[in-house]
FILUMZA-96483 format. One record per residue (C-alpha): residue number from 1; x, y negated, z; residue in one letter. Coordinates in steps of 0.02 Angstrom, whole numbers, m for minus. Layout:
// FILUMZA-96483
{NUM; {X; Y; Z}; a}
...
This chain:
// FILUMZA-96483
{1; {m4111; m337; m176}; m}
{2; {m4092; m446; m44}; a}
{3; {m4008; m340; 80}; t}
{4; {m3877; m281; m65}; s}
{5; {m3853; m461; m82}; r}
{6; {m3812; m539; 130}; w}
{7; {m3692; m379; 130}; t}
{8; {m3586; m436; m36}; l}
{9; {m3586; m626; 47}; w}
{10; {m3563; m589; 219}; g}
{11; {m3430; m459; 165}; t}
{12; {m3313; m633; 59}; v}
{13; {m3326; m717; 224}; a}
{14; {m3234; m567; 309}; a}
{15; {m3127; m588; 191}; m}
{16; {m3128; m747; 174}; r}
{17; {m3090; m777; 370}; h}
{18; {m2989; m620; 360}; a}
{19; {m2864; m736; 263}; r}
{20; {m2849; m900; 353}; a}
{21; {m2836; m822; 532}; e}
{22; {m2752; m671; 499}; p}
{23; {m2758; m560; 646}; q}
{24; {m2587; m430; 695}; s}
{25; {m2579; m253; 676}; c}
{26; {m2547; m182; 876}; p}
{27; {m2463; m15; 795}; t}
{28; {m2336; m166; 721}; k}
{29; {m2170; m169; 811}; q}
{30; {m2073; m324; 802}; k}
{31; {m1906; m310; 741}; l}
{32; {m1760; m360; 843}; e}
{33; {m1633; m483; 747}; h}
{34; {m1461; m407; 768}; r}
{35; {m1294; m467; 722}; h}
{36; {m1195; m422; 602}; m}
{37; {m1033; m403; 665}; y}
{38; {m979; m370; 875}; d}
{39; {m801; m348; 927}; n}
{40; {m703; m200; 1003}; n}
{41; {m590; m285; 1101}; g}
{42; {m426; m227; 1093}; g}
{43; {m247; m293; 1080}; t}
{44; {m117; m299; 954}; c}
{45; {89; m346; 977}; v}
{46; {229; m366; 840}; a}
{47; {394; m418; 908}; v}
{48; {544; m431; 768}; a}
{49; {743; m396; 815}; g}
{50; {892; m425; 719}; n}
{51; {878; m226; 675}; d}
{52; {703; m195; 734}; y}
{53; {508; m205; 736}; c}
{54; {429; m161; 879}; i}
{55; {219; m157; 859}; v}
{56; {100; m68; 999}; a}
{57; {m94; m64; 1006}; s}
{58; {m226; m23; 1141}; s}
{59; {m313; 124; 1113}; t}
{60; {m508; 57; 1227}; r}
{61; {m635; 27; 1115}; l}
{62; {m772; m69; 1194}; s}
{63; {m927; m192; 1167}; t}
{64; {m1003; m296; 1297}; g}
{65; {m979; m185; 1458}; f}
{66; {m995; m23; 1369}; s}
{67; {m856; 100; 1328}; i}
{68; {m839; 197; 1176}; l}
{69; {m680; 261; 1159}; s}
{70; {m526; 278; 1266}; r}
{71; {m425; 359; 1122}; d}
{72; {m416; 238; 953}; v}
{73; {m313; 191; 858}; s}
{74; {m288; m16; 799}; m}
{75; {m139; 37; 673}; v}
{76; {m124; 54; 502}; l}
{77; {44; 132; 446}; k}
{78; {76; 130; 277}; l}
{79; {249; 170; 274}; s}
{80; {398; 213; 416}; d}
{81; {443; 5; 375}; k}
{82; {273; m67; 412}; l}
{83; {106; m80; 474}; m}
{84; {m55; m147; 507}; i}
{85; {m128; m186; 666}; l}
{86; {m282; m264; 653}; s}
{87; {m409; m258; 821}; p}
{88; {m590; m337; 819}; g}
{89; {m741; m292; 741}; f}
{90; {m648; m111; 706}; q}
{91; {m799; m74; 542}; a}
{92; {m719; m187; 451}; d}
{93; {m550; m168; 508}; a}
{94; {m572; 31; 446}; k}
{95; {m643; m48; 268}; t}
{96; {m471; m166; 289}; l}
{97; {m368; m21; 315}; h}
{98; {m458; 98; 168}; k}
{99; {m418; m54; 62}; v}
{100; {m236; m83; 79}; l}
{101; {m201; 104; 98}; q}
{102; {m308; 116; m80}; q}
{103; {m166; m58; m168}; r}
{104; {m24; 3; m55}; y}
{105; {m32; 180; m174}; i}
{106; {m67; 96; m303}; r}
{107; {58; m26; m275}; y}
{108; {179; 110; m270}; q}
{109; {127; 224; m410}; f}
{110; {143; 77; m547}; d}
{111; {308; m6; m474}; h}
{112; {379; 161; m404}; g}
{113; {439; 108; m280}; r}
{114; {373; 88; m119}; p}
{115; {288; m106; m78}; m}
{116; {393; m223; 44}; s}
{117; {342; m310; 204}; v}
{118; {310; m483; 113}; a}
{119; {198; m440; m21}; a}
{120; {90; m324; 88}; c}
{121; {60; m497; 208}; a}
{122; {25; m595; 57}; q}
{123; {m46; m428; m7}; l}
{124; {m190; m440; 149}; l}
{125; {m175; m639; 137}; g}
{126; {m241; m634; m25}; n}
{127; {m382; m472; 20}; t}
{128; {m436; m591; 174}; l}
{129; {m440; m746; 94}; y}
{130; {m552; m666; m78}; y}
{131; {m669; m619; 52}; k}
{132; {m687; m780; 148}; r}
{133; {m871; m807; 123}; f}
{134; {m913; m669; 193}; f}
{135; {m770; m622; 295}; p}
{136; {m682; m456; 404}; y}
{137; {m700; m498; 571}; y}
{138; {m528; m458; 650}; t}
{139; {m373; m522; 702}; f}
{140; {m222; m442; 610}; n}
{141; {m42; m428; 626}; i}
{142; {87; m350; 476}; c}
{143; {223; m313; 527}; a}
{144; {411; m209; 478}; g}
{145; {572; m224; 440}; l}
{146; {622; m318; 279}; d}
{147; {750; m255; 159}; e}
{148; {901; m334; 243}; e}
{149; {817; m204; 385}; g}
{150; {757; m361; 497}; k}
{151; {593; m371; 584}; g}
{152; {467; m479; 520}; a}
{153; {311; m537; 590}; v}
{154; {171; m615; 502}; y}
{155; {9; m653; 602}; s}
{156; {m151; m714; 517}; y}
{157; {m318; m808; 544}; d}
{158; {m503; m715; 460}; a}
{159; {m467; m804; 301}; i}
{160; {m301; m752; 269}; g}
{161; {m188; m919; 322}; s}
{162; {m5; m841; 390}; h}
{163; {167; m872; 446}; e}
{164; {307; m782; 509}; r}
{165; {376; m800; 641}; s}
{166; {478; m670; 776}; g}
{167; {340; m586; 870}; y}
{168; {145; m610; 853}; a}
{169; {m13; m558; 956}; v}
{170; {m210; m550; 929}; q}
{171; {m336; m486; 1011}; g}
{172; {m451; m485; 1173}; s}
{173; {m281; m511; 1288}; g}
{174; {m183; m625; 1173}; k}
{175; {m207; m780; 1293}; d}
{176; {m133; m685; 1464}; l}
{177; {8; m578; 1354}; i}
{178; {71; m748; 1256}; q}
{179; {126; m884; 1379}; p}
{180; {234; m732; 1431}; v}
{181; {311; m685; 1242}; l}
{182; {299; m895; 1234}; d}
{183; {437; m889; 1413}; n}
{184; {550; m743; 1359}; q}
{185; {560; m751; 1172}; l}
{186; {553; m932; 1121}; k}
{187; {712; m1103; 1088}; a}
{188; {723; m1171; 1290}; a}
{189; {625; m1317; 1209}; s}
{190; {489; m1257; 1079}; p}
{191; {379; m1419; 1037}; l}
{192; {548; m1518; 1002}; v}
{193; {692; m1375; 923}; l}
{194; {647; m1275; 797}; p}
{195; {683; m1079; 786}; p}
{196; {849; m1030; 755}; e}
{197; {777; m881; 649}; n}
{198; {622; m768; 646}; w}
{199; {698; m636; 743}; m}
{200; {690; m619; 962}; s}
{201; {887; m612; 1047}; s}
{202; {788; m488; 1160}; l}
{203; {896; m313; 1123}; p}
{204; {774; m158; 1105}; l}
{205; {787; m86; 1250}; d}
{206; {757; m253; 1314}; q}
{207; {597; m297; 1199}; a}
{208; {533; m131; 1220}; v}
{209; {512; m148; 1421}; d}
{210; {424; m337; 1395}; l}
{211; {310; m259; 1274}; v}
{212; {277; m127; 1382}; r}
{213; {250; m245; 1565}; d}
{214; {124; m357; 1443}; a}
{215; {14; m242; 1417}; f}
{216; {17; m156; 1615}; v}
{217; {m51; m337; 1671}; s}
{218; {m207; m403; 1548}; a}
{219; {m248; m201; 1567}; g}
{220; {m268; m279; 1752}; e}
{221; {m351; m431; 1691}; r}
{222; {m439; m403; 1513}; d}
{223; {m568; m249; 1531}; i}
{224; {m567; m224; 1356}; y}
{225; {m378; m197; 1374}; t}
{226; {m347; m22; 1438}; g}
{227; {m368; 149; 1427}; d}
{228; {m161; 159; 1349}; a}
{229; {m47; 71; 1227}; v}
{230; {43; 160; 1079}; e}
{231; {200; 77; 1048}; i}
{232; {288; 105; 845}; y}
{233; {491; 45; 864}; i}
{234; {546; 7; 696}; m}
{235; {715; 45; 634}; t}
{236; {826; 94; 492}; m}
{237; {857; 274; 578}; e}
{238; {691; 287; 594}; g}
{239; {520; 252; 668}; t}
{240; {484; 325; 863}; k}
{241; {367; 339; 910}; r}
{242; {271; 332; 1104}; e}
{243; {133; 318; 1233}; v}
{244; {104; 223; 1387}; l}
{245; {m39; 266; 1488}; e}
{246; {m142; 107; 1563}; l}
{247; {m305; 108; 1664}; k}
{248; {m456; 203; 1633}; k}
{249; {m581; 82; 1711}; d}
């Protein structure tokens, strides 16, 4: 009986000691903290003209100093006159594109006509604002042709605030391309004089050459912009797609 009593007390003391000083299990691995967002890079540009709209996007998908893919499209083509560009976290971009594609189809079914670029711009803004507490980590541009056949470009922040402009740049190469477009497409005194209209004054061929040169220059200095750039040229006659090869390193 005495042996059993001492065994019981020893067991209780051991349990108290274990609760007071928990020991780590040698086989249990410590979980690493993972960020829920990642910036996969990429650069997108849109330029609006009097009778055209140009959108361009690089195709490199990166994380850190690694290239995940060299042929990834960041452009959602809703119609021949309406496109969405979304560099940034591509998991969020694909989810956002899927939501917009479904709502675009539903709009056509309900109203019996394609969605206008202004309506799509508002839809994208509302969608981003709805997710403002856990936002899509994407840098978006909505571009296309309006009812008069003129180019329309809308740029966004993370939670849906947007404005219409003659051109827009988003993504990792923005700091390199934005000054070039400001120099070539803005008014002589942009800080004093308001823009006369929302369209670029350049002819179509010159605007396309400007976009090409901007991407070639950015690809030389931004490691997240490279491999190739897909360019869509939207006019009332239709949409033309071309691919410009960039540096592969």
